[in-house]
N, C-alpha and C positions, 0 to 999 in steps of 0.2 A: 343704343338705338336698335330696334328691331324692324323688320321688314316682314309686312303680313304677306308671304308667298304666294300663302293659299286664297287671297283675296280673288273674287271672282272676275273684277274687272281687270285686276293685272294679269290673271290667267288667257283671260281674251286677248289682250293687247300682246303677251308673249308670243301666242298663237299665230295672230295675224304679223309678227314679226319673224318668225322663223325663217321664212324664207329669204327675206330681203339681208338677213345677219348671215345667212350661208354664202348666198351670190356676191356680196359684198366683200367677205374675204376672200374669196376666190377670185374676184376681179382684182381685189388690191395685189394678190399674188401675181398674177397675169402681167401686172403693170410694172412687175419689177420689187415691189415692198416685201418685207419681210417680219410681218407684224407679230407680236406676242400673241398664243390665243386668249380670246377676250371672254370674259363672261358677263352678258348684258342682263342686267337686273330693271325691272320697270317698277316704279315708285311713283307714289302721287306727290301732291305739291309743296305738303309739309316736309315730306321725307326727302324731296329734291332741295329745300332749304337749308334741312338741318346736315344733307349730307354738304352742302356748299360751304355751310358755316365751318364744318369739320375737315375742312381740305381734301375732301374726295373721300374721306373714310367712315365707316360704321361706329366708330368707337374712339374717343380720346381722353386725354386727361382731365380731371375735374378743373375747371377754372371759367372765372366769367366772362373770358374773350370770346366764348362760344356763342354764348347769349347775346352779347353785341353784334357779332357778325350776323348771326340768324335774323337779328331785327332790322340791319342794314337791308339785307337781302331780301326779306319779305317787303320793305318799303319800295324798295327797287322795283321788284316787280308789279307791287300794286299802283305807284305812282307813273307807270309806263316808262319808267328810265333805262331798262332794260331786261329781257326774260333770260331765262334759264332753260334752256334747251337740254344741255347733259351734261356730267363729267365723267370723267374717266383717270384712274389713277395711275402711276407706276408702278407697277407689280407684275410679278411673273407666275399665273398669267395676269394679265391686265383686268379691270373690273370697271365696266362702265355701268354708268345708271341713265335710263330714259324716264322721262315724265311721261305718264301714261296718257294724257289730256292733249299732247304733241298730235298733230296730225300725221297722216303716213307720210307725206312728204317730208315733215320735219322729221321725222324718224329714220329716214333712209337717209337724210343729209347728215345728220348726227352719227349714224352708223359708218357710212363712208369717212367722216371726220376720225372718227373714232379708231379706226383702221390704221390711218395713216399715221396718227397719233401714237398707237402702239409699236407701229414700225420705227418711228422716231426713238421710242424708249428702247427698243431691242438695240438698233446699230448706230446711237448717237455714243460716243466716247465719255461726254461729261456725265451722263445716267451711268454708264458702263462702272464710272470710278466706284460709285457706293456698292456695286456688286462684282466686285473685281474676283470674289472667290466663288464664282459659279452663282445658281440661284439663289434668290433670296424671297423674303415673305414679308412686304412691308406691312399689308394690314394685321399680322401676327405680331411684327415688333409694336405696332403701336397699340395694339390691343394690350401687350404685356405692359408696356409702359403706363398706360391706363389703369390696369388694374393695380399696379404696383403704388402709383401716386394714389389711388383712390385708397389702398390700404393705409399709406400715411395719413391720409385725410380722416379716416376713421379711427386711428390710432389715439388713445385718451391722452398719451403721454405726449403727444405733438399738437400743437393748437392747428386749426384749420388756416386761422391768420396766418398763421407763421409761414405754412405752406405755400400760401395764394402770393404770399408777399415776396418769398423766396423765389418763385417763381416769376413774379412780375418781374424781379432784378434780372434774371438770366433771362427773358424775353427781349428787354430793352438791348443785348448784345447777340442775341441769336442771327444777326448777319455779320457779326464781326468773328469769323471764320478764317480758313486759308482756304477759298473757295476751288482753286487751282490743284488742290492734291486730296486724295481720297483720306477719308478719316483715318484709315490705316496707315498712310504715310505721315500724316501729320502727329498720328499720336507715337510714332520713333522719334519725331524730330523735338527733342526736350534739352532746355540748358540744364536741368538738373532733376533730381529726383521729387517725389510728391511731397511737400515737406508736412512734417508732423511737429507736434510740441514732444519732445523727446522727454521730459520730466513727466508729463503726464502719462506717457506709455510707460515708463519705468512705475510710476507709482500703481498703474492697475494690474501689474504683474502679482502684488500681492507677495513680495519678497520682504525678509526680513533686514531691517537696518545695517546689520553684521555683514550680510551677503551683499546687500547694494554697495558699502564701502568697499568690500572686498574686491568686487567686480566691477563697478561703475564709480568712477569719482566726479565731483562738480566739474574740474579741470577738463574731464573727457566729455563731458555733456557740453560746456561750453563750445568746445571745439566741433564738435558735432552741431549746434546751433550755427556757429559762425561758417560752418561748411554751406548749410543750407543757405544763410543769406548771401554768401557768393555764387551758390548756384541759382539764385534768382536774378543776379544779373545778366543782361542780356547785351549781348556786341551788335545785334542787328533786330529792327523791328518784329516784334513777334505779332503777325496778322491774326492768327488763331487766339482773341483774347479769351476766349471761353477757357480753352486749355490750358492756358498760363494762370487765372485765377484757380480752375482744379487742381493744379501742381504746387501754387504757393499761396494762395485765398485763405483766410480766416472768415471768423465773424464775431462782430462785438458784443460782449457779453455785458449788458446793463446791469445786472448784480454784482459782477468783478468790477465794470468799468474797464476792460481791457480786452484785447482781442485773444479767442480762444480757437481751438481746431474747429473746423465744421463738424457737425455731426454727420454720423454714417448717412443718415437719411438725406441730409443736403448734398452729400457727394453723389449719392445714389440718383437724385432728382436732376443733378449738374450734368452727369453724364447720360442720361437718358434725352435730356432736351439737345444736348450737344450733339448725340446722334441723329435724333430729327432734322437739327438745322441741316447737318452733311446730306441728310436723304434729300431735302426740300431744295438745297442748294440748285442743282441740277435744275429743275423746273425754273427757277428765278434766272437763271444764265441764260437759258434758250428761250424765253418766250416768245419773241420775234421769229427764230427760227421755226419753234415747233409748230404755233399756231398758223404760220404762214405756210409751214408744209401740208399742216392738214387742209387748210383752206383750199391750195392749189390742188390737191388731188381730190378732195370732196367735190371741188368744181369740175375738174374733167372727168370723174364719173357720174357725177350726177346731171350735167349738161351735155357733156363731149360725148359721152357713151350714152347718156340717154338711160341712165338708172332710174333717173325721176319719169315715172309715166307721162304719158300727153296732158293728162287731167291734173297732174302733180305740177306742172312745169311751175307753172305762173306762182303758185303759193311757194315753191322752192326758190322762183327767183326773188321773191319778195324775203323769204327767209335769207338768201345771202345778202340782198343789199341792207337789210338790216343791220347784220353782222359788220360787213365791211363800212358801213356808212356811219358807224359810232364815231361820237366827236373824241378831240384831243387826239394824243398820241395813240394810234389804234396798231398793235401788233399784228393784228391777222392782216389788216389792208398793208400794212409796210412790209412785212413777210411775204405776203403773195406775192405783192407787184416785184419783190426783190428776187424770187424765185423763178418768176416768168422772165424777168432780165438774165438772170444767168442761162436759163435756158437758153434764150434768143439770142444772146452774144456767144456762147458755146456751138450753137448752130450755125451761125453767121461767120465765125471763125473757121469752122469744117469746111463749108461752101468755100470762102474765099482762099483756103488753104488749096483746096482742089483747084480752082479756077487761076490760081496763081503758077499751077505745074503745066497750063496750056500752053502751047508754044504761042507766042508773041504777046503774050499777057503778062506785065510787071505792075510792080508796086505803083509806077510812076504812073502808067497809062489806065489804070485800071477802070476808073470812073468814064473815060473818054471809050474804052473798045468794048467794054462788059454790056452787053443788052439785058438790063434788069427785068423787063418784060419776058424775054426768052427764058430767064432764069427761072422766074415764078412760073412758066409754062412746065419747064422740065420738071421741078421739084413738085408739081402737084401728085396727089394721091392717087394711085391706081384706082379708076371707079370701081373695080373690082371689089377692092377692099373697103373703099369705102361705102359702098352700099350692099353691104352686107346684109341678107335677109334670108329667110326660108326660101323664097324664090329663085334666089340665085347662087344656090349650092353649087349645081352642076358647074357654072362659072367657075366657083372658085376651084373646085377640083380639077378643072381644066388647067390650072396654073401648073399643076405636076405635082408628082411627089415629093420631089427635091425642094420646093419652094419654102423657103424659111418663114416664110410669114403666115403660114398657116399651120394649124393645130390639128395634124392629119387624124390623130385617134378622134379626137372629136368631130372631125368632119365625117369620117365614115360613119359615127355612131346617128350623127343628124341624117344622113343620108339613108340610113337603115331604119328610120323613123324612131328613135329612140325619144321617147317622151320625157327624159331629165335635160334635153339640150333643146332648149326654145331658144330657136336661133332668132325670132323675130321680137323676142323679150329682150334677150342677151345675146345678142352678135358677136359679141366679143368671146364668146367661148370656142369658136373656131376658128381664132386667131392667136397667132404665138404673141411672144414678147416684142420681136421684130415687126409684124403687122400690126400692133398695136400703136408702136413707134411711127410706123408710115401714117395711120390713120389719125394720128394726133400731132403730126410735125407741126412744131411752132409757127415756121417761117412762111407758111402756108395759108395761115388764118388771117382772115381779113385785116384784123387789127394790127397785124405785125407785117404787111407785105410791104412796107417801106422801109423795114428794118436794114437789110443789107446794102440796099442803096446809100444808108448812112453812116456805112463804115469810114472810118478817119483814114489819111492816110499813114499817119503814124501808126495805126495797129497794122496796116498792111506792109507797112516797112518792117515791123517787128516781127509779123509773120514771115517774111523773106529773107529774113537776114541770115537764117543758118539752113536755108532750101539750097539743096546741092542738086536735086532731081526736076530741075524748075522747067524742065520742057518734056514731063512724062507723058503728057497728053496731045492729041493731034488737035482735038476738037472739042468744045463745051460740053458737048452731048456726053463724048466719053467721060470727062471730068465728074459732072453732075452726077450718071451713074454710079460712079465709086463713094459718094457722100454716104457717109453712116449716119442714118436718120436718127438712131436711138443715141448720138452723142451727147445731145443736150441732157436726157434723163439720166445717163448712166454719170455724167458730170454732177449734177444735181445729187447723186446719191452718195460720190464720193465727198462732196462738201458736206452733206449733213453727217457723214460719220466723224468728221475731226473738228467742226467750229463750234464755237458757242457766239452769242450775241454781238459780243465786243469785236470778235474777230472776224466774225462775218459782216458787219457793216464796214469795217474796216477793208477788208478786201474787196467789196463787192459795191460798195455803194458809190457811184462813179459820177463826176460830172454829168455825164450823159444821161444817167438815171434821175440826176437831182434836176436837171434840165427840163427833162420830156414828162416828170411827173408832177411837175411844178410845187416841188417843196421850197419850203423858205423858214428863215427864223425869226422869232420877234421874242421882243424883250421889255421888263420896265424901265420906262425912263425915269430919272429922279427928277429931271426938270419938270415934265409935264405930267408927272405923276400918273401917268397910264401906260398899259402896253402899247406898243408899237412894232412894225415890222424894220429888224434892223439888219437884215442881210437877205438876198436871194443868191448870195455864192456859194457854190458847191463844198467850199473847205470850211465855211462856218456854218453850213447846215451839218456836216460831217461831224465836225468837232462837236457841236453841241450834242448830238445824236450819240454820241460815245461818250460822253461826260453823264446822258442818261443811263446809259446801261452799264457804264463800270461800277463794280461791287454793288450788283442789284440797285442802283440808280441811288445807294445811299453813300454819305459820307465814310471814307477809309479811315478807321480809328485802328491805331496799332499800340501795343505794348512797347514801350522806349526803355522803362527802367521797373524794377522793380522792388529797388530801396533806394529809392530817389532821397538825395542829399542824407544818404546813411543812416535816415530813420524809418524803413522798412515803408515808406508810401509808395503809391502806385504811381507810376506817371505815364500818361496815356497821350497818344499825340495824334492831331488830325491832320492827314495828310494832305495839304492845302493845295489846290489847285485852280484858284481863285473863287471859287464856289464857297462862299460863307456859310458857318452853321448858323441855324437858330439858338442862340443862345439860351434863351428861357426854356426849348428843350433840352440843352447839353446840360444844363443845371439838374434838371429833372433826371434824367440819366445818371449822373455823377451821385446822386443822393441814392439810387439804387444800389450803382456798383459798389459804394459803402459796404451795403449789406455783405457783399460778397468777398471783401477785401479784409474787413475789420478794422481796418486802419485809414488815416488820411487818404484821398485819392487827388488825383490833378489832370487836369488835360489841358494840351499846347492847341493853341488854334491860331488864326491869323484873322481880323476883323477890319471892315471896309467903314471909315467914318466920313462924314460929307460935311463941308462947313457950308451954314446955312447961307453965308454971303454968296460963297462960290456957285452954289445952288441957285440962286436967284439971279446970278449975273448969267450964267449958262441959258436959264430959259428966256431970257432976253435977248440972248444971242442966237437962239436957236441950236444949241449944242448940247452935249453930257458933261456934267461937272466930272472932275477928276476925283476919286475918294483916295485919302490916305490910308495907307494900309498899316495895323498895329499888330505887332503879335505878341499874344500874351498868353500865361498861365492861369487857369481857375483852380483853384484849390477848396476842396470841401473836407472838414474834419469832423464831420458827423453832425454838427450843432449850425455851423454857419460858414459863408462862403467867404472867400476872399480873391481879390485879382491882382496878379501882378504882370511886370513888363517881363517879357521872355528874352533869356539869355540871348546873344547872337550866334554862338554855335548851335543851340537847339533852335532856332527858328532856321537857320539852314537845314537842317534836318527834316522839318517837315513841310517845306516847300516844294513841292512836286515842278511847278510850273510858274512862268509869268503870264499865264494865260487869263485874261480879264472875262467873267463869265458870272454875269449878273441875272439870270434867267431863272424865272420859276418855271422846273422842267414839265410840270403838268400842264403848262399852258402855252408853251412856246412852237408848238407845231400846228 
């Protein structure tokens, strides 16, 4: 896909956005972010849809999936189900694409959003796993893959249908990787060498029979092949199914009627698509964190720091309300609310810890002796910092040359009349990180003013448990003066570096958060045949959210045996946690896996069966029927399926827990 870089409309829009791009990057860094450099590209409507279909890149390998994704995105926009404002990819430098038809308010929102995304790409360790050897160029990698696969498609000796069918098979397994390890670490963790047909190799050497008998005998060849079969055995489930198939898979040759070694082009395509699966894994693992992070900083820059001009603010407010108001499980909304909660709880703990060091204040009498209105007054932002504009620069200078809240170099330039320091438009330019932290301190915002008062006695007791200097301050005023106003932002950046969505939700989705944000769970009722609210309890909501994001929200499937029943069959296992598989889809996947293995393939899973009489009785009594769980093994031999009861020991190996989880994930929030 090419971009018409010299199109007049694009040039005009690019010129209009030059200043917002420059200033948004500078503001992001003032706020403590460290984004990759970002290349911004202005594209039209069709080009934007193509980029979205290609996952944010200009060139991908030939396959029908991209056309289907393009058509879906075009219809989504056409029928008002969602507008694409931007797309940004994880690369160094990052590349962001802006739709030229966006309003200036929308473009500014996109740019601030992108700068935060780029910071997340740069600092989050899960993104760093793919680039752990330093700089990388994802666009170049995907372009190389696209060109290589295109050459295979155009090769007259290779059928295009065979290439597409092979890609289809791999894509069914694209999420069956070891997402918690880098691709380089996973490559080192092999049970054996890549299997090859030794006899075929010897045949290709073109040596005489006399030499062959002298050097290689059939017994030696048999021993080598037996060693390869032993190497295919595994003692623990292999999460990287694609890598295991790369090592031990074959292809079924219809002419010979047996499994043959994969063609070189097949191994090459498999390697490329596995590499892409590892590249995109971090995006799937951090969707809530990443989108919430970008939405948080976008909101702070556009609204709180007034990056949106007065005449743009209403348009921006509509922009964000549409993004945060999208129905279903909305990663922007959930992520932003969690980041705000982390900021507030960190700041609250910082204030409470200081107050617990005031003489006469303990965790037992905290709520009785602390005057929360007084605390709110003491925490308020200094009016000089809060009201920075060109007319108040002298007041800012009077704070003194040692005040850490002021960017003294920029203040001097502003006072000397430097036109590049427009304080009315960009008041943040004369403030430091510490000044901005005070200017945007979360606990003084109107919506958070009751947050400190809500601190529980259990949290206060925990804070004071190892506090030895509990009479450090003589007064509340002295304690509040020592509060670190950047504590919330500092903690957020620490969390941004180390977590993914599952650990993020597990660590920070608390009972207080669920209750105050009115989250609940609902599920499909077998007796009423409709969805119903199942629980408002914190643990139930948290459990279902965790299931939604574990393994990208997909069933966890691993390799359990590469020589099942000593017949060279592949045995896959669905790690069951109470969520049943769609068996129709599972059979479709097995058909495709067969093309990668070349021999019969098996899948272990557990199903739930409901007795119709029990369902009817439950409906009359207003309760849910109890399902009967059955462990099965589905086998596909290349022509037909068969189903078998699963041995007890194998059932124990795939049962992850006894959690009953009967929910359709897309619907329960």
